[in-house]
C-alpha positions in Angstrom: -2.0 106.8 22.1 -2.3 106.4 25.9 -3.0 102.9 26.3 0.0 101.9 23.6 2.3 103.7 25.8 1.0 102.1 29.3 1.3 98.9 27.2 5.0 99.5 26.1 5.7 100.3 29.9 4.3 97.1 30.8 6.3 95.2 28.2 9.6 97.1 29.0 9.1 96.3 33.2 8.3 92.5 31.9 11.5 92.3 29.7 13.5 93.8 32.7 11.9 91.6 35.3 12.8 88.3 33.0 16.3 89.6 32.3 16.7 89.6 36.5 14.8 86.4 36.8 17.2 84.9 34.3 20.5 86.1 36.1 19.1 84.8 39.4 17.4 81.8 38.4 14.0 80.8 37.1 11.1 78.8 38.7 7.6 77.5 37.7 8.7 77.6 34.3 8.5 73.5 33.6 5.5 71.1 32.6 4.6 70.8 36.0 3.2 74.4 36.6 4.5 76.6 34.0 4.7 77.5 30.4 8.6 77.4 29.7 10.9 80.6 29.3 8.5 82.7 27.8 10.1 85.7 28.5 13.0 84.6 26.0 10.5 83.5 23.5 6.9 82.7 23.1 7.3 79.1 21.8 9.9 76.3 22.7 12.6 75.7 19.7 12.6 72.0 19.0 16.4 72.5 18.2 17.2 73.0 21.6 17.7 69.6 23.5 17.1 69.5 27.5 17.6 66.1 29.2 18.1 64.9 32.5 20.3 61.7 33.2 20.5 59.7 36.5 19.0 56.5 38.1 15.3 55.6 37.1 14.8 53.4 40.1 15.6 54.0 43.7 14.4 53.0 46.9 12.0 55.5 49.3 14.1 57.8 51.4 17.6 57.2 48.9 19.5 59.7 47.5 21.2 60.1 44.3 23.1 62.2 42.1 21.5 63.6 38.6 22.7 66.0 35.7 20.9 68.2 33.6 22.1 68.8 30.0 21.3 71.7 27.7 22.5 71.8 23.7 21.4 73.9 20.9 20.6 77.5 20.3 22.9 80.4 20.6 25.1 78.1 22.7 26.7 81.1 24.6 25.3 80.9 28.3 22.6 78.7 29.7 20.2 78.6 32.5 17.6 75.8 33.6 15.0 74.7 36.1 13.9 71.3 37.4 11.2 70.4 39.8 10.0 67.1 40.8 6.1 66.6 41.7 7.0 64.8 45.3 10.6 64.3 46.2 13.2 66.5 47.5 15.8 68.4 45.2 19.4 69.6 46.8 21.7 72.1 45.2 25.1 70.5 45.2 26.4 72.3 42.2 28.0 75.6 43.0 26.4 77.0 40.1 22.7 76.1 41.5 19.9 76.8 43.9 16.6 76.0 45.4 13.9 78.5 44.8 10.3 77.8 46.2 11.3 74.2 46.5 12.6 74.1 42.6 16.3 73.7 41.3 17.6 76.7 39.2 20.7 78.5 38.5 22.2 81.1 40.6 23.6 82.6 37.1 24.0 81.9 33.9 26.7 79.1 33.0 29.0 79.2 29.7 28.9 76.5 27.2 31.7 74.2 26.6 31.6 73.2 23.4 28.3 72.6 22.4 26.7 71.2 25.8 26.6 73.1 29.2 25.3 71.2 32.2 24.5 71.2 36.0 24.2 68.6 38.9 22.2 68.1 41.5 20.9 65.6 44.2 17.3 63.8 44.3 16.3 62.4 47.4 13.5 59.7 46.5 10.1 60.5 48.9 8.6 57.7 50.9 4.7 58.3 50.1 4.4 57.2 46.5 5.6 54.7 44.1 6.3 57.1 41.2 7.5 60.4 40.8 8.6 62.6 37.7 11.5 65.1 37.3 10.1 68.0 34.8 12.7 70.2 33.5 13.4 73.1 31.1 16.5 75.2 29.8 17.3 78.6 27.9 20.2 78.8 25.6 20.9 82.3 25.1 23.2 84.9 23.3 25.0 86.5 26.7 23.7 89.9 26.3 21.6 89.7 29.3 18.6 90.7 27.5 15.6 88.5 27.2 14.7 88.3 23.5 13.9 86.3 20.4 17.7 85.6 19.6 17.2 83.4 22.5 15.9 79.9 22.6 14.4 77.4 24.9 12.7 74.3 25.5 11.1 71.7 28.0 13.1 68.9 28.8 11.9 65.1 28.2 9.9 64.2 31.6 12.0 62.0 33.8 10.0 59.4 35.6 11.4 57.8 38.8 10.1 54.4 40.0 10.4 54.3 43.9 10.5 51.0 45.9 9.7 50.0 49.4 12.9 47.8 49.4 15.5 48.8 51.6 18.7 48.1 49.7 21.0 47.6 52.7 19.4 46.9 56.1 22.1 48.1 58.8 21.7 46.7 62.0 24.9 48.0 63.8 27.8 50.7 63.2 30.3 51.1 65.8 33.8 52.8 66.5 36.4 51.8 69.3 39.4 53.6 70.0 42.4 51.6 71.0 46.1 52.2 70.5 46.2 55.0 68.2 43.8 53.2 65.9 39.9 53.7 65.3 38.3 50.5 64.6 34.9 50.6 62.7 32.8 47.6 62.5 29.2 47.3 61.1 26.6 44.6 60.2 24.1 44.5 57.5 20.9 42.1 57.8 20.5 41.7 53.8 21.8 43.6 50.8 20.4 44.3 47.3 22.4 45.8 44.6 24.9 47.0 47.1 28.4 48.5 45.6 30.3 49.3 48.6 30.6 51.5 51.6 32.4 55.1 51.5 34.1 55.9 55.0 33.6 59.4 55.9 35.2 61.2 59.0 34.6 64.8 60.5 36.5 66.2 63.4 33.7 68.0 65.1 30.3 69.2 64.5 31.6 72.2 62.2 33.7 70.1 60.0 33.0 68.9 56.7 32.9 65.1 55.9 35.7 63.9 54.2 36.6 60.4 52.4 39.1 58.1 54.0 38.4 54.6 52.7 36.1 52.7 50.6 35.0 48.9 51.7 33.6 46.9 48.9 30.0 45.2 49.4 28.4 41.9 48.4 25.8 43.2 45.7 22.9 41.4 46.5 22.8 38.9 49.8 20.1 37.8 52.3 22.9 36.5 54.9 24.2 38.4 57.4 27.6 40.1 56.9 30.1 42.0 58.7 32.5 44.6 57.8 35.7 46.5 59.4 37.7 49.7 58.6 40.9 50.8 60.6 41.6 54.6 60.6 45.2 54.2 61.6 45.6 57.8 61.6 42.7 59.2 63.5 42.2 63.1 64.0 42.8 64.0 67.7 39.9 64.6 70.0 36.3 64.0 69.7 35.8 62.1 66.1 32.6 61.2 64.2 32.2 58.7 61.2 29.6 57.6 59.1 29.3 55.6 56.0 28.0 56.3 52.6 26.4 53.5 51.2 26.1 53.3 47.4 24.2 51.1 45.3 25.7 50.1 41.6 23.1 52.7 40.0 24.6 55.6 41.6 21.8 55.6 44.8 23.2 56.1 48.2 22.1 56.6 51.6 24.2 57.7 54.8 24.2 55.7 58.1 23.8 57.1 61.3 27.0 58.7 62.8 29.6 57.0 65.2 31.3 59.1 67.7 34.6 58.0 69.4 37.1 60.0 71.6 40.6 59.6 69.8 42.8 61.6 71.9 46.1 60.2 72.6 46.7 59.2 76.0 50.0 58.9 78.0 50.1 56.6 81.1 49.7 58.7 84.2 48.7 58.4 87.7 46.9 61.7 89.2 46.5 62.6 92.6 43.7 61.1 94.2 40.8 63.5 95.5 40.0 64.5 98.0 43.3 64.7 99.6 43.3 64.4 102.9 40.2 61.9 102.7 37.8 60.3 105.2 37.0 57.6 104.3 36.9 57.3 100.7 38.8 58.8 97.9 38.9 58.8 94.1 42.0 57.5 92.2 42.3 58.7 88.7 44.5 57.2 86.0 45.4 57.2 82.3 46.2 54.3 80.4 48.2 55.2 77.1 47.6 51.5 75.2 45.9 48.0 76.2 48.0 46.9 79.0 47.4 44.7 82.1 47.0 47.4 84.8 47.4 46.8 88.6 46.5 49.5 91.4 47.8 48.9 95.1 47.6 50.4 98.3 50.5 50.4 100.8 51.2 51.5 104.2 54.1 53.8 105.4 55.9 50.3 105.8 55.4 49.0 102.3 52.9 46.4 103.6 49.9 46.0 100.9 46.7 47.2 102.3 44.6 46.8 99.4 44.2 45.7 95.8 42.0 47.9 93.6 42.6 46.8 90.2 44.0 43.7 88.3 42.8 43.7 84.7 43.7 44.4 81.0 42.4 47.7 80.4 42.2 50.2 76.9 43.5 53.0 76.3 41.4 55.9 78.4 40.9 57.6 81.3 39.7 55.5 84.4 38.4 56.3 88.3 38.8 54.0 91.0 37.3 54.5 94.3 39.3 53.5 97.3 37.3 53.0 100.7 39.7 52.9 103.8 36.9 52.7 106.4 38.8 49.8 107.9 41.9 51.3 108.0 43.6 53.8 110.8 44.6 57.5 109.9 48.2 57.7 108.5 50.0 58.0 104.9 49.4 55.6 102.4 51.2 54.9 98.9 49.2 54.3 95.8 51.0 52.6 92.9 50.2 52.2 89.4 51.6 49.6 87.2 50.8 49.1 83.7 53.1 47.4 81.3 56.5 49.0 81.7 55.0 52.3 83.5 54.8 52.8 87.1 54.1 55.4 89.4 53.0 56.3 92.7 51.4 58.9 95.0 50.9 59.8 98.6 47.2 59.6 100.0 46.7 60.9 103.6 43.8 59.5 105.6 42.5 61.4 108.5 39.8 60.2 110.8 
């Protein structure tokens, strides 16, 4: 009698634990390292179907989006477990999470019609040529109590071939700000199965990446290719850009990040520093847009004593050093001319 009582307590504890486990996710239940959702039923139900959809071939290091589907059973709510032998899974669906390196739900998801599904990302390992995705899922009646009223099944093992071939060999990615526009340019050495490039932008380290455009790729080509994209309405300040290179099979990789200062500039000539000076001083100025820029120094009578700059400059802030070691003490006038803009500042040389 005492033994039966103890066994009953253990059974109830297992059921309670299993219920919590289901509510917050299940792991180590696939054929990779588990026996299935036995807390619901001891044996799998063949009328329950579980399967994964996504690319069956990836290059090593590539990432792709996959979906796991569940149908059959009570079809009220469902939960799942996905495990990879070698590669990395990422929980991108808000209803999913990673526990002990495996993917699972964070709460049961209601069926829509006769099916429930979740999506996730898979990043191919770079150390093997083949990998496998293992899965199982449970279809429950929604009462929160694991019992034989719920049903589950293993998913069909999903093998993924991992290739050494790099789909797109990127050799350059740059960003340049000029006249209110950020111009992106990048070069590929070769391309294989390249659908194109999604252009993404972020304002700073904490901002989310947002898609701002797409540039068509060239499929498969062994020649060098040059691409460009203009962001005519960039964010102000420091802006980051990256490319999401997409294959036709749904796989993708991200490029390195290109960063640029897209702060709007106005034409301006700032006061030199130090001032007074002896014998050198720094002259700082802003160029609002690409212009022919001249920077000259005159004495108090209007005679030119130095030509410090005469060239085209892109929008930005610049500093030029003025060395007056060969000039006598006195007041001098520094004049900046850029397009239609002209400004002057007094310089005081004291020796």
